[in-house]
C-alpha positions in Angstrom: 89.4 94.1 100.1 86.2 96.1 99.5 85.7 99.7 100.4 83.7 100.6 103.5 80.0 101.4 103.1 79.1 105.1 103.0 78.9 107.2 106.2 75.4 108.2 105.1 74.2 104.6 105.2 75.9 104.0 108.5 74.3 107.1 110.0 70.8 106.1 108.8 71.2 102.7 110.3 72.4 104.1 113.6 69.6 106.7 113.7 67.0 104.0 113.0 68.3 101.9 115.9 68.3 104.9 118.2 64.8 105.6 116.9 63.5 102.4 118.3 64.2 99.8 115.6 66.0 96.6 116.6 69.4 96.1 115.1 68.0 93.2 113.0 65.1 95.3 111.7 67.4 98.2 110.9 69.7 95.9 109.0 66.8 94.5 107.0 65.4 97.9 106.3 68.7 99.2 104.8 69.8 95.9 103.3 73.0 95.5 105.3 74.2 92.6 107.4 73.0 92.3 111.0 76.6 92.1 112.1 77.4 95.4 110.4 74.4 97.1 112.0 75.5 95.8 115.4 79.1 96.9 114.9 78.2 100.3 113.7 75.9 100.9 116.6 78.4 99.6 119.1 81.1 101.9 117.6 78.7 104.9 117.7 77.9 104.2 121.4 81.6 103.7 122.2 83.2 106.6 120.3 80.4 108.8 119.1 81.6 108.4 115.5 80.3 106.3 112.6 83.6 106.8 110.6 85.2 103.5 109.6 88.6 102.5 110.7 91.5 102.8 108.3 92.0 99.8 106.0 95.3 98.2 105.3 98.7 99.6 106.1 101.8 98.2 107.7 101.1 96.8 111.2 104.4 95.1 111.8 107.1 97.6 111.1 107.7 98.2 114.8 109.0 94.6 115.0 111.7 95.2 112.3 112.4 98.7 113.5 113.6 97.2 116.9 116.5 95.6 115.0 117.2 98.6 112.7 120.4 99.7 114.3 121.9 96.2 114.1 120.8 95.7 110.5 122.2 99.1 109.4 125.5 98.2 111.2 125.7 94.9 109.3 125.3 96.8 106.0 127.9 99.4 106.9 130.3 96.5 107.7 129.5 94.6 104.5 128.0 96.8 101.7 127.1 93.9 99.4 124.9 92.1 102.0 121.6 91.0 100.4 118.1 91.1 101.8 118.1 87.3 102.0 121.3 87.3 104.0 119.9 89.8 106.4 116.8 87.8 106.8 118.9 84.6 107.4 121.0 86.4 110.1 117.9 87.6 111.9 116.4 84.1 111.6 119.5 82.6 113.3 118.7 84.9 116.2 115.1 83.8 116.3 113.5 86.8 114.5 111.6 85.8 111.4 110.9 88.5 108.8 109.9 88.5 105.2 112.4 90.0 102.8 109.8 92.7 101.9 109.7 93.8 105.5 113.5 94.2 105.5 113.3 96.1 102.2 110.7 98.5 103.7 112.9 99.0 106.7 115.9 99.9 104.5 113.7 102.2 102.4 112.5 104.1 105.5 116.2 104.6 106.4 117.1 105.7 102.9 119.3 102.7 102.2 119.5 101.6 98.6 119.7 98.0 97.5 121.8 98.7 94.5 125.1 96.8 94.7 127.0 98.7 91.9 128.3 102.2 91.9 126.5 104.5 89.5 128.0 104.6 86.0 129.8 107.7 84.8 127.8 109.9 82.3 128.4 109.0 78.7 130.1 111.7 76.7 129.1 110.3 73.3 125.4 109.7 74.0 122.9 112.5 74.6 121.1 112.3 77.9 
């Protein structure tokens, strides 16, 4: 995904439209798409800001978070439960999640996916 165009350019396009240019003419003058000029001006009229919205991020965590208590309970009952097994249990109940979504949920709750206990420190090797 590309980065948003600069706020300076956005502001110049919006000011040109407010100065009397049509959206199409302002877009042509500043070499941006007509759709961008229209969106920027609409956003400016609606919010008073030309700042772009945030790009990316996790938009679906709230779905998995609704099942967090039950998932954490399953792990406490069976410590060697895998992400795929958790995903399959949720799917049986009609809740479809990717294993990465479940991993992010466990990471937020400070649960590790390691199945073995940590090894004792070696006395013969320097650490």
